C-alpha positions as CSV (number, residue, x, y, z in Angstrom):
1,M,35.0,9.9,16.9
2,V,31.5,11.5,18.1
3,S,29.3,9.6,20.5
4,A,25.7,9.4,21.5
5,R,24.0,7.9,24.6
6,L,20.3,6.9,24.7
7,S,18.1,4.7,26.9
8,I,15.0,2.8,25.8
9,D,12.0,2.5,28.4
10,P,8.5,0.9,27.4
11,R,7.0,3.5,29.8
12,F,7.8,6.1,27.2
13,A,5.5,5.1,24.5
14,V,4.6,7.0,21.8
15,G,2.0,5.1,20.0
16,T,0.9,2.0,18.2
17,V,2.9,1.3,15.0
18,D,0.2,1.1,12.4
19,R,1.1,-1.7,9.7
20,R,-0.1,0.8,7.0
21,V,2.8,2.9,7.5
22,F,4.8,0.4,5.4
23,G,2.7,1.2,2.3
24,S,3.6,2.2,-1.3
25,F,2.4,3.4,-4.3
26,V,1.6,2.3,-8.1
27,E,0.7,5.0,-10.5
28,H,0.1,4.7,-14.1
29,L,3.1,6.8,-14.8
30,G,6.1,5.7,-17.1
31,R,7.1,2.1,-16.3
32,S,5.6,1.5,-13.1
33,V,2.8,-0.8,-14.4
34,Y,3.6,-1.7,-18.1
35,D,7.0,-3.2,-18.1
36,G,7.2,-2.8,-14.2
37,I,4.7,-5.1,-12.5
38,Y,3.0,-6.0,-15.6
39,E,4.9,-7.7,-18.7
40,P,3.0,-10.5,-20.0
41,G,5.6,-11.5,-22.7
42,H,8.4,-11.6,-20.0
43,P,10.0,-15.2,-19.2
44,A,9.1,-14.8,-15.5
45,A,5.2,-13.6,-16.2
46,D,2.6,-15.8,-14.9
47,S,-0.8,-16.6,-16.4
48,D,-2.0,-13.0,-15.7
49,G,0.7,-11.5,-17.2
50,F,2.3,-10.4,-13.8
51,R,6.2,-10.6,-13.4
52,T,6.8,-13.1,-10.6
53,D,10.5,-11.8,-9.7
54,V,8.8,-8.6,-9.2
55,L,6.0,-10.3,-7.1
56,D,8.9,-11.8,-5.0
57,L,10.5,-8.6,-4.4
58,V,7.4,-6.9,-3.4
59,R,6.5,-9.4,-0.9
60,E,10.3,-9.1,0.3
61,L,10.0,-5.5,0.9
62,G,6.7,-6.0,2.8
63,A,4.7,-3.2,1.4
64,T,1.4,-3.3,3.4
65,T,-0.9,-1.1,1.5
66,I,-0.5,0.0,-2.1
67,R,-2.0,3.8,-3.1
68,Y,-3.4,3.6,-6.6
69,P,-3.8,4.8,-9.5
70,G,-2.2,7.8,-8.7
71,G,-0.8,10.6,-8.2
72,N,-1.4,13.1,-10.7
73,F,-2.7,10.6,-13.4
74,V,-6.0,10.0,-11.0
75,S,-7.0,13.9,-12.0
76,G,-7.6,12.9,-15.2
77,F,-8.5,9.3,-14.7
78,R,-12.1,7.7,-15.7
79,W,-12.4,4.8,-13.8
80,E,-14.8,3.0,-16.0
81,D,-12.2,2.7,-18.4
82,S,-10.3,0.5,-16.5
83,V,-13.1,-2.3,-16.1
84,G,-15.0,-4.5,-18.3
85,P,-13.6,-6.4,-21.3
86,R,-10.0,-5.4,-22.1
87,A,-10.7,-5.6,-26.1
88,D,-13.3,-2.9,-25.4
89,R,-11.5,-0.7,-23.1
90,P,-10.7,2.8,-24.6
91,R,-7.1,4.1,-25.0
92,R,-6.8,7.8,-23.2
93,L,-4.6,10.4,-23.5
94,D,-2.7,10.9,-19.8
95,L,-2.3,14.7,-19.7
96,A,-0.3,14.6,-16.1
97,W,2.6,12.7,-17.9
98,H,1.7,13.1,-21.2
99,S,1.4,9.6,-22.3
100,T,-1.2,7.2,-23.6
101,E,-3.1,5.0,-21.2
102,T,-3.9,1.5,-22.6
103,N,-6.2,0.5,-19.7
104,E,-4.7,-2.8,-20.4
105,V,-4.2,-3.1,-16.5
106,G,-7.2,-1.9,-14.5
107,L,-8.9,-2.0,-11.3
108,H,-9.7,-6.1,-11.5
109,E,-6.3,-6.8,-12.8
110,F,-4.6,-4.9,-10.1
111,S,-7.0,-6.3,-7.4
112,T,-5.7,-9.5,-8.9
113,W,-1.9,-8.4,-8.2
114,L,-2.7,-7.0,-4.7
115,D,-3.9,-10.5,-4.1
116,K,-0.8,-12.0,-4.9
117,V,1.5,-9.8,-3.0
118,G,-0.9,-9.6,0.1
119,S,-1.3,-6.0,0.0
120,E,-4.3,-3.7,0.9
121,L,-5.8,-1.3,-2.1
122,M,-5.8,2.3,-1.0
123,L,-8.0,3.8,-3.7
124,A,-7.8,7.3,-4.8
125,V,-10.9,9.2,-6.5
126,N,-10.8,11.7,-9.4
127,L,-11.8,15.2,-7.8
128,G,-9.9,17.1,-10.3
129,T,-11.9,16.5,-13.6
130,R,-14.7,14.9,-11.8
131,G,-16.7,15.1,-8.6
132,T,-19.0,13.5,-6.0
133,A,-21.2,11.3,-8.3
134,E,-18.0,9.6,-10.0
135,A,-16.8,8.9,-6.5
136,L,-20.0,7.3,-5.2
137,D,-20.4,5.3,-8.6
138,L,-16.6,3.8,-7.9
139,L,-17.5,3.1,-4.2
140,E,-20.7,1.1,-5.2
141,Y,-18.8,-0.7,-7.8
142,C,-16.4,-2.0,-5.6
143,N,-18.0,-2.1,-2.2
144,V,-21.5,-3.2,-2.8
145,P,-22.0,-7.0,-2.5
146,G,-24.5,-6.9,-5.5
147,G,-28.3,-6.0,-7.0
148,T,-27.3,-2.7,-8.4
149,T,-26.3,-2.0,-11.7
150,L,-22.7,-1.1,-10.8
151,S,-22.2,-3.9,-8.5
152,D,-23.5,-6.3,-10.7
153,R,-21.2,-5.0,-13.4
154,R,-18.3,-5.8,-11.2
155,I,-19.8,-9.3,-10.8
156,A,-19.9,-9.8,-14.5
157,G,-16.5,-8.6,-14.6
158,G,-15.4,-11.4,-12.5
159,A,-15.2,-10.1,-8.9
160,K,-18.2,-11.8,-7.2
161,D,-17.0,-10.5,-3.9
162,P,-16.6,-7.0,-3.2
163,L,-13.5,-5.6,-3.3
164,G,-13.9,-3.9,-0.1
165,V,-11.8,-1.2,-0.5
166,R,-11.5,0.5,3.1
167,M,-9.2,3.6,2.5
168,W,-10.0,6.3,0.0
169,C,-7.9,9.3,-0.9
170,L,-10.1,12.3,-1.8
171,G,-8.2,13.6,-4.9
172,N,-4.5,14.3,-5.3
173,E,-2.6,17.3,-4.7
174,M,-5.3,19.8,-5.4
175,D,-3.3,22.8,-4.1
176,G,-0.6,22.2,-7.0
177,P,-1.0,24.5,-10.3
178,W,0.3,21.1,-12.2
179,Q,-2.7,19.3,-11.4
180,L,-5.9,19.1,-13.5
181,G,-8.9,20.7,-11.9
182,C,-6.5,22.5,-9.0
183,R,-8.6,24.6,-6.9
184,S,-8.5,27.1,-4.0
185,A,-8.6,25.5,-0.5
186,D,-12.1,26.7,0.1
187,D,-13.4,25.1,-3.3
188,Y,-11.7,21.8,-2.7
189,G,-12.7,21.8,1.1
190,K,-16.3,22.0,0.2
191,L,-16.1,19.4,-2.8
192,A,-14.5,17.1,-0.4
193,S,-16.8,17.5,2.2
194,R,-19.8,17.0,-0.1
195,T,-18.0,13.7,-1.6
196,A,-16.8,12.3,2.1
197,K,-20.3,12.7,3.1
198,G,-22.0,10.9,0.2
199,M,-19.4,8.1,0.5
200,R,-20.2,7.7,4.3
201,Q,-23.9,7.6,3.5
202,L,-23.0,4.8,1.1
203,D,-20.7,2.8,3.2
204,E,-20.3,4.4,7.0
205,N,-17.0,1.9,7.2
206,V,-14.9,3.7,4.7
207,Q,-11.6,5.8,6.0
208,L,-11.1,8.9,4.1
209,V,-8.0,10.9,3.3
210,V,-8.3,14.7,2.6
211,C,-5.6,16.3,0.4
212,G,-3.2,18.3,2.4
213,S,-0.5,20.5,1.2
214,S,1.7,19.2,-1.6
215,G,4.4,20.0,0.3
216,A,5.7,22.2,3.1
217,T,7.3,24.6,0.8
218,M,3.7,25.5,-1.3
219,P,3.0,29.1,-0.5
220,T,-0.1,28.1,1.0
221,F,1.1,25.5,3.4
222,G,-0.7,25.9,6.7
223,E,-3.6,27.9,5.7
224,W,-4.6,25.3,2.8
225,E,-4.6,22.5,5.7
226,R,-6.6,25.0,8.2
227,V,-9.0,25.9,5.7
228,V,-9.6,22.5,4.1
229,L,-10.0,20.9,7.6
230,G,-12.3,23.8,8.5
231,H,-14.8,22.4,6.0
232,T,-13.9,18.3,6.1
233,Y,-12.9,17.9,9.9
234,E,-15.8,15.8,11.0
235,D,-16.0,14.3,7.8
236,V,-12.4,12.6,7.1
237,D,-9.7,10.1,9.1
238,F,-6.7,11.6,7.8
239,I,-5.0,14.4,6.1
240,S,-2.2,14.0,3.4
241,C,1.4,15.1,3.8
242,H,3.6,14.7,0.8
243,A,7.3,15.4,0.5
244,Y,10.5,14.6,-1.2
245,Y,14.2,15.4,-0.6
246,Q,17.3,15.4,-2.9
247,E,20.7,16.4,-2.4
248,R,21.3,20.1,-3.9
249,D,24.6,22.0,-4.9
250,G,26.8,19.4,-3.2
251,D,25.4,20.0,0.5
252,L,25.2,16.4,1.2
253,A,25.1,17.5,5.0
254,S,21.9,18.8,4.8
255,F,20.5,16.1,2.7
256,L,21.3,13.8,5.3
257,A,19.3,15.6,8.0
258,S,16.3,15.7,5.7
259,A,14.3,13.7,8.7
260,V,14.7,17.0,10.6
261,D,12.2,18.8,7.9
262,M,10.2,15.6,7.9
263,D,9.6,15.8,11.8
264,R,8.7,19.5,11.4
265,F,6.4,18.8,8.3
266,I,4.5,16.5,10.6
267,E,4.1,18.4,13.8
268,T,3.0,21.6,12.0
269,V,0.3,19.7,10.5
270,V,-0.7,17.8,13.4
271,A,-0.8,21.2,15.4
272,T,-3.0,22.9,12.5
273,A,-5.4,19.9,12.9
274,D,-5.6,20.0,16.4
275,H,-6.4,23.7,16.1
276,V,-9.3,23.0,13.9
277,K,-10.5,20.3,16.2
278,A,-10.5,22.8,19.1
279,L,-12.4,25.4,17.2
280,K,-15.0,22.9,16.4
281,R,-15.1,21.4,20.3
282,S,-14.8,17.9,18.5
283,D,-13.5,14.8,20.3
284,H,-12.5,13.2,16.9
285,D,-8.9,13.0,15.8
286,V,-7.7,13.7,12.2
287,N,-4.2,11.8,11.7
288,I,-2.0,11.7,9.0
289,S,-1.6,9.8,5.9
290,F,2.0,10.4,4.7
291,D,1.1,9.2,1.3
292,E,3.8,10.3,-1.1
293,W,7.5,10.3,0.4
294,N,10.9,9.5,-0.9
295,V,14.0,10.9,-2.0
296,W,13.2,12.2,-5.7
297,Y,15.8,14.2,-7.9
298,M,13.0,16.4,-9.3
299,D,15.4,19.0,-10.4
300,R,16.7,16.5,-13.0
301,F,13.1,16.0,-14.3
302,Q,12.3,19.8,-14.6
303,N,15.5,20.5,-16.2
304,V,15.2,17.8,-19.1
305,E,13.0,18.1,-22.1
306,K,9.7,16.8,-21.4
307,I,7.4,14.8,-23.5
308,K,5.6,17.2,-25.8
309,G,3.5,17.7,-29.1
310,I,-0.1,16.8,-30.0
311,G,0.8,14.0,-31.9
312,N,3.5,12.5,-29.5
313,W,1.9,10.6,-26.7
314,P,4.1,7.2,-25.8
315,T,3.0,4.1,-24.0
316,A,5.0,3.7,-20.9
317,P,7.9,5.9,-21.5
318,R,10.9,5.8,-19.2
319,L,10.1,8.6,-16.5
320,L,11.6,9.5,-13.4
321,E,13.7,6.3,-13.3
322,D,16.2,7.8,-10.6
323,I,18.9,5.3,-9.8
324,Y,19.7,5.6,-5.7
325,S,23.1,5.6,-4.0
326,V,24.1,4.6,-0.7
327,A,23.6,8.2,0.6
328,D,20.1,7.9,-0.9
329,A,19.4,5.0,1.1
330,V,20.3,6.4,4.2
331,V,18.1,9.3,4.1
332,V,15.2,6.9,3.2
333,G,16.0,4.8,6.5
334,D,16.1,8.2,8.4
335,L,12.9,9.3,6.9
336,L,11.4,6.0,8.4
337,L,12.7,6.8,11.5
338,S,10.8,10.2,11.5
339,L,7.5,8.1,10.6
340,L,7.9,5.9,13.6
341,R,8.6,8.9,16.0
342,H,5.2,10.0,15.2
343,A,3.3,7.0,15.3
344,D,0.7,8.5,17.4
345,R,-0.6,10.6,14.5
346,V,1.0,9.3,11.3
347,K,-1.2,5.8,10.9
348,A,-0.5,5.4,7.0
349,A,2.2,6.2,4.6
350,S,3.2,5.3,1.2
351,L,6.8,5.2,-0.4
352,A,6.7,6.8,-3.8
353,Q,6.8,4.8,-5.8
354,L,7.2,1.0,-6.0
355,V,8.5,-0.1,-9.3
356,N,10.7,1.8,-11.8
357,V,9.1,5.4,-11.4
358,I,11.5,6.7,-8.1
359,A,11.5,3.2,-6.6
360,P,12.9,0.6,-4.5
361,I,12.7,-2.1,-7.3
362,M,13.8,-1.8,-10.9
363,T,13.4,-3.9,-14.0
364,E,14.5,-4.1,-17.4
365,P,12.2,-5.1,-20.3
366,G,12.8,-8.7,-20.8
367,G,15.3,-8.8,-18.3
368,P,16.1,-8.9,-14.6
369,A,14.6,-7.0,-11.7
370,W,16.8,-5.7,-9.0
371,R,16.7,-4.1,-5.7
372,Q,17.8,-0.4,-5.5
373,T,19.9,1.0,-2.4
374,T,16.6,2.3,-1.0
375,F,15.0,-1.2,-0.8
376,F,17.1,-2.2,2.2
377,P,16.1,0.1,5.1
378,F,12.7,0.1,4.3
379,A,12.2,-3.8,3.8
380,V,14.1,-4.2,7.2
381,T,12.4,-1.8,9.2
382,A,8.9,-3.1,7.7
383,R,9.8,-6.6,9.1
384,L,11.3,-5.3,12.6
385,A,9.1,-2.1,13.4
386,R,6.2,-3.8,15.5
387,G,4.4,-3.1,18.3
388,T,4.7,0.4,20.1
389,S,7.1,3.2,19.0
390,L,9.1,4.5,22.0
391,R,10.5,8.0,22.6
392,T,14.4,7.6,22.7
393,L,16.0,9.5,25.3
394,V,19.1,10.7,23.4
395,S,22.4,12.7,24.5
396,C,24.6,13.2,21.6
397,D,27.1,15.3,19.5
398,K,25.6,17.6,17.0
399,Y,26.8,19.1,13.4
400,R,26.0,22.2,11.6
401,T,23.9,22.4,8.4
402,A,23.2,25.1,6.0
403,S,19.4,24.0,5.8
404,Y,18.6,23.0,9.5
405,G,21.0,24.8,11.7
406,D,22.8,22.1,14.3
407,V,21.0,18.8,14.4
408,D,21.8,15.5,15.8
409,V,24.8,13.5,14.6
410,V,23.1,10.2,15.6
411,D,19.2,9.7,14.7
412,T,17.1,7.2,16.4
413,A,13.9,5.2,16.7
414,A,12.8,2.3,18.7
415,T,9.9,-0.2,18.8
416,Y,8.8,-2.9,21.4
417,D,6.4,-5.7,21.0
418,E,5.6,-6.8,24.5
419,D,3.6,-9.7,23.2
420,A,6.3,-10.9,21.1
421,G,9.2,-10.1,23.3
422,R,10.9,-8.2,20.8
423,A,12.3,-4.8,20.3
424,A,14.1,-3.1,17.5
425,L,16.4,0.0,17.5
426,F,17.3,2.1,14.3
427,L,20.2,4.3,14.2
428,V,21.7,6.7,11.5
429,N,24.9,8.4,11.7
430,R,24.8,11.3,9.7
431,H,28.3,12.5,10.2
432,L,30.1,12.7,6.7
433,T,33.5,11.4,8.1
434,E,33.6,10.2,11.6
435,P,32.0,6.8,13.0
436,A,29.7,7.1,15.9
437,T,29.8,4.9,19.3
438,V,26.7,4.7,20.7
439,T,25.9,3.3,24.2
440,V,22.3,2.2,24.9
441,D,20.9,1.5,28.3
442,L,18.1,-1.4,27.8
443,R,17.7,-2.1,31.4
444,S,14.1,-1.0,31.5
445,L,13.3,-3.5,29.0
446,P,12.9,-7.7,29.9
447,A,16.5,-9.3,29.5
448,M,17.1,-9.6,25.8
449,D,19.7,-11.0,23.3
450,L,20.9,-9.6,20.1
451,L,19.3,-11.2,17.3
452,E,20.8,-9.3,14.2
453,A,22.4,-6.0,13.4
454,P,21.8,-5.4,9.5
455,M,23.6,-2.3,8.6
456,L,23.9,-0.2,5.3
457,S,27.3,1.5,4.8
458,D,29.9,1.7,1.8
459,S,33.0,3.4,1.4
460,D,31.7,4.9,-1.6
461,V,28.5,6.9,-0.4
462,Y,27.6,7.6,-4.2
463,A,27.5,3.7,-4.8
464,K,24.4,2.4,-6.6
465,N,22.8,-0.9,-7.7
466,T,22.3,-1.0,-11.7
467,L,21.5,-3.4,-14.6
468,T,25.2,-4.1,-15.0
469,E,26.0,-4.3,-11.2
470,P,22.7,-5.1,-9.3
471,D,24.2,-6.2,-6.2
472,R,26.9,-3.6,-5.7
473,V,25.6,-2.5,-2.7
474,T,23.7,-5.0,0.1
475,L,23.2,-5.2,3.5
476,R,25.8,-6.5,6.0
477,S,26.0,-7.4,9.4
478,N,27.4,-4.4,11.9
479,D,29.6,-6.8,14.0
480,T,30.7,-4.2,16.3
481,A,27.2,-4.5,18.2
482,T,27.4,-6.2,21.6
483,C,24.8,-6.6,24.4
484,K,25.7,-7.5,27.9
485,D,23.9,-6.9,31.3
486,G,21.2,-4.5,29.9
487,V,23.8,-2.4,27.8
488,L,24.2,-2.3,24.0
489,T,27.2,-0.9,22.5
490,V,27.6,-0.3,18.7
491,T,30.0,1.8,16.4
492,L,28.2,3.3,13.4
493,P,30.3,4.1,10.4
494,P,29.8,7.5,8.7
495,I,26.8,8.1,6.5
496,S,25.0,4.8,7.5
497,W,22.0,3.0,8.6
498,T,21.9,0.2,11.4
499,A,19.2,-1.8,12.7
500,L,19.4,-3.8,15.9
501,S,16.7,-6.3,16.6
502,L,16.7,-7.9,20.3
503,G,14.7,-10.7,21.9
């Protein structure tokens, strides 16, 4: 048996947990929108065509913001297509995913859906095939109260009040050769700066996200951030990070340590941003919007026959519908710990994506909706992680990985909400075969009781929830957890995720 000892002390604060860290992502891709959130013929559809069973699950998941409408999709998107009478909206070819976009669900419909789930819109503008003027038009349409052609067009479309979109993404993955309109860091940085300046002239309250690298493995990673921020540092509030992880070649040990890579990614981008800050003698901080992250078996997508052909543009095809295992969910839970550990600089994040497409929620047309394994750690963390992220002082055994060297067997994060008198501790045991005994010194906190200890663990780490077995994997209580005289002890099964709520 392996072991870990740690202490939690409110004096060792990392930063306030921004609720936008628990965001998600809906792209017009595959069945994310059509047959996902929207299926007017479904028995559970409401009067607007939205599936109420999906609405219930999204509320349970606790997604605070939703990034929309892409993703790669946005780089060919004409926002004007998505407003006005549905009967007049054009059908367009989406080059990103070789599909047909009907525009049946557009900006107004999606805003209505967001009101139903209680989430905030994070809107992306097209800087791939369009530019500054179109971004300004969209901002005027959304946020100006009225009295102009575009704002009055919004009112005529049924939205009397402004949409009040606060957070805007300046394009998507503009460094990627797969992206329509991709360009060099220098060219993109200049375009993003011009666009950001114009948007702030129109609405000084917007918060802007400039594109960082599409991933830490991009050949321009680091230099891209430096050059782009060199142009935009004073114009933007965030720089984006994107990262996806998968088990490769049966190397489960390295896969379970994916959060080590996320930690390094975040810290490198923060260091680069702060380098630019120093060069510019600025007193402004650029924080991180980790607005695409998840487990995604990208190799499967790359190795299957993709949709092709000038006459073959299906509507809402089944794309990227990964079915997740217990091991995948433990990694997702651990990636959330990385985000919490960097709460001082990670101020927004989006689990990509929300429904059907590499998602925690799955649906069947005309049939049920169900929770994937990854649903559980996200929902619990979003519910419990509040207040201030605390630095946990950990001493534990290590294990060897091929990708990251020696890493901690037990990974941790903690939060403390002084006003509510609540604390939460999140623990992952990465060991393939051994349970881990964890001892936690809580004596620096006010006296607290253990309220709950939800855990994700299974004897089959590749167990999954499917259409035929939607409840094969669920949370259960870690009944080994005890708290007495300011000391908490708990045993973590191998390859498991546990949350401990105290209050």
